[in-house]
N, C-alpha and C positions, 0 to 999 in steps of 0.2 A: 373739873369733868360735867359731864351732862349725864353721870349716871352716879347715885349715892354710895361712894366707898363704900361704906359699910356697910350695906343691902344686898353689893354681888357678894353672894358665896357661894352660889353653887352653876356654872355657864353652860349652855349647849349650843355649840357650833352646826352650823347645818349645812357640809359642804360634799355632796357626793357625788365626786369628779375623778379623775382619773391622777396620774402619777402627779405629770406636768403640773397638772392643775393646784394641786393640792399643796407641791413643794412652792411655787408663787404666794400662796397664801402664808408661809411659815415666818416672813417677816411680819408680817401685822398680829400673829397669833403670838410670837415674841413679844411684842409691843404690850399685848393684851395680859400675857401670862406676869409681865413685870409690871403691871398699874394694878391687877389682882394675884398677887404671888401668893396668898392663902387659899383662892377661891378652887371649887373642885371643878376641871373644866372636860365634859364629854364632846367627844364627835361622833356627829350622827352622820355616816357614811355609806359608802357601796362596802361591800363583803374583804375587798382586799383591803382596805385601811384599815382593819382593826391591828393591820402589821404596825402603824404608826403611834399607838401605846407603847410599844414597848421599844420603837426607834426614835420615838420622842417624850420619853416619858417627863421630861421635867414640864413637858408644854401640856401634855394629854394622862387624866388621871382614864378615864374608861370609854368604849366604845359602844355607840349600838348602831346595829345593821338597819337601814333608811330602804324598807321595802321595792320602795318606785312611785311614781304619780304621774297621773294622768298629764301627757304633755313633754316628759321627761325621758328623752330618748336611752339615758345610759344602760334601763334597765327594766324587764315587763311589767307592767305594774299587776300587781295582786292586792285584789280589795280586801279578800279575806287578812292577809298577812296587814296590810297600810292598817287596818281596824286595829290591829295588837298592839302594830307599832304605837299609834295616836293614843293609847290606850295609856300604853305605858309611859310613853313622854308627857303623858297628861299627868300622869302617878307623881311622877319625879316635883314637879312643881318648881322647877326654875327659874331661878332668880333673873337670869338673864339667857333670851336664844337672841342667836346673831346669824342672820339672812346673810350668809356670805357664798351662794351659789351664784348668783348672778342678776340680774336685772331686777327678780322680782314679779315681772309679768305674771307670771304662773303661782309662783309657791307662795308669795307674801300672803294670799289670806291660809295657806296651809299650816305658815310658821304662825302666823298671829295666832292659830288654833291649839297649838303648843301648850298654850296658857300659863306662861313665863308669865314674870312679874314686870318684866320689861321685852320688848322686843325690839331688835335694832336692826340695819339692813341698809339696804338699797332700794328704791323703786324708780320706776320711770316718768316724769314731768306729765303730767296731767293723766296718769295710772292710778289706779287705789294705794294708797302711803297707810300702813298702818298707825303711824306716829312721827309728824313732821319733826319732831323735836330731836326724834332717834333716826330716822331714816335719810339716807343721802342720794341726791338724784346721782343715777347712776352714771359715774362719770367716763364718755366713753372717749374713742380715740388716746387712752395710754397706755400704759406700760400695766399687766395684772398683778405684780409688785406692785408698782404704786398705785394703785386703784384700790386696794384694800388697805395700804398706809392711807388713805384720804378718809376711808371710812373709820379707822381709828380717832385720827386727827380728829375731823368730825363730831366723835363721839370725849373728845378733850382725851385721847391718849397718847401720850408723845412716841415715837417712833425712836425704834431698839435700830435701826439701820437696816437700810435693801438689802442686805447679802442673803445670799439661800445656805441652806443647811442640807446638810446630808450625814446625821451620826453613822457611822460603821461599829458593830461588837464583835467580841469573840466569834459570836456564831457565825457571823459572813465572813472573816476569815477563815476560819473552817469549813464552810462549805464553799469557799474559792479553792483551796489547799487541797481539799476532796477532789477539786476536774484536774490536776495531775497537768497541767495546761503547760507545754516546754515554751513559757516565753518570761522573758527577765523585764524586769520594771524599767519601765521610762523606753522600750526597745520596740514597741510595739505599736500599733496605730488598729484602734477601735473604729469597725464600719457600722453603722447600724443603717438597714436599708428600711426596717419597718416602720410602720406606724400605724395609727388609728384610722381606718378610711382610703382606700385606694388612688382617693384622688387626693392624699398630704402626701403619695410617696413621690421620690424621684425616680425616674428610671432604671430598672437591676442594671441596663449597660452601662450608663454611665457611673453608677457607683462602681461597676467591674472595673471600667477603665479607669477609673480614679485611683483604685486598688491597688491594681496590676503600676500604675504609676509610683505609688509609695513603695509597694517590695520591691519596684528595682531600685530606689534610694535605699535598700536596705532596712527595712522594716518589717517585722513578723506584721502578716496580718489576720487580725481578729475578726470574724464576722458576728455580730451578737445581736441579740430578738429574744424573743417570747416562745412560748410552744405553738402558740397561732402564728407564727411569724416565717416558721421554718422553711415553709414551702418560697417565699420570697427569697430568704438566704441561701435555700439551694439553688435558685437563678442565679442568684451572683456569682456563686461559684460554679454554677456550669458556663459563665461568660466570662470566667478568668483567665488570665493564660498561666499565672501564676498557682501557687495552692496554699489556702488561707487555713487556718485553724477555724474551726466551728464551737463556737460558745452557745450558740443560740440554740433553745430550748432544754439546755443543759445549769443554767444558771438560775438561782433565787434573785429577786430584787437586790438582798444584800452581795453578795456575792459578785451581781453585776455590779456593785458599787464598787468593790474593791478592785474590778477588773478596770474600770474606768477612770480611778482615782493616780492606779500606778502607771495609765498607759502614757505613750510620746504625745496623741492626743488623739480628739474624736474626731469620725466623720459621720453626719446623721443628716435626717431630716428634724423639721423642728418638731420634736414630740418628747416625751420624759425623760430621756440620758442625755437630753441637752442641758438640760437643767440641774442633772445629777453634774454633767460637769463643770457648771459653773458653781456649783456648790463647791466642787473639790479643786477650782481652779487649772481643772484640765483645758486645756488651749483645745479650741472646737472650731470645724468652722461646720454651718447648718444651712439645710435646704431648706428655705421657708415656702412648701408651697401650696400654704393657703390664704396668702396677697394680708396676714398681718402680722409681719415682722415686727411694727410697733409696739406687739399689747404682748409677745409672745419672745422675741429674741433677748438672748443674755445680755443683762446691762453693760456686761465691760466689755466694750466693743474694739479694745483694744487684744484681748486675749481671746477672744471669740468672735470668728466672722460669721457673718449671715448675708446669704445670698438671697434676695425676693425673687426668683423662679417665675411667678405670675405678669415680672416687667421685666425680665431679663431671661431669657430661655439660650445663653451661652455658657458652654461647655468651658469653654476656656476662659469664664472669668472663674467660675470654680475652681479649676485645675490653680490660677493665680493665686487666688487667695490660699487654697492649701501649700502650695510653693513658696509664699512670704510666711505663712503659720512655720513649718519646717526651717527655712531659712533662721524665721527669728528665734526659733525656739531652740535648738543648735546654737545659735550666739548667746543664747541666755546661759545654756546649759557650760558651755568653754569658759566665759567670763564666771561662772560663780566657783568651777574646777580651777582656775587660775588663781 
């Protein structure tokens, strides 16, 4: 290892991003935990990510809200809150601070100011590098999962696999049960039309069309989404001929997880739920609207089909992938039953 094993007792991981980004970093964090099983690991992230301490208790010991920084778009920068945050982090005197936010062009000097004994992460070639021995040149044009595993490898930490995880709890199941949705496991398809940023959303008319097609195949259609995505979901519903069930705005992250885990399949934009489906091994068709399927598409290309809409605007191609998924899945279920 590039880091002295016996000196790493406290670790801070800086990754203040959304659900999909966090899930893609879990394989690397799993490897980190395996390398330092007795270390106390603190996640520095966005407010929603506090829930990850309960969801991944074997990986995270604590959480600290990161209040934003100039140049980071995820939340508005508050100078006063940031100074309080920085003071708190410096007082912790972490043994290791890991910059897992991105290429480091904006945040590396900030993470270095945390004052950890060792600071590691990514940097851009010809840009500022806090420590060439512990900072890896940002690997471009590879999957987000592999990118963070490469950082672990650079630090001398062995991989424990690239599989995603999304552990479910008794609370998740109870929250799902409280919804009283009239569905049967394996008999419904989740349609998730929302995504952060309108430019990353497949047209609602197409989602409605594919939903009607699946309904005609005998599946119950469940429209999922966050509270912020309710209007998009209503637009899908209004464009449908069949009647879907609406779960959007009603589910916690955990209840949505139970819903996706037990679904026949998921059809979505490339967003957080697509990574949840990958973790559960729920078959999916993912429409990539950002032109980066090599970075975000599920790694299992047999179970999950991804269409790069920026290169191919053909609805029939999506329909073909959905048809193939339904056929393959039904054959699989039949073979198990037999």
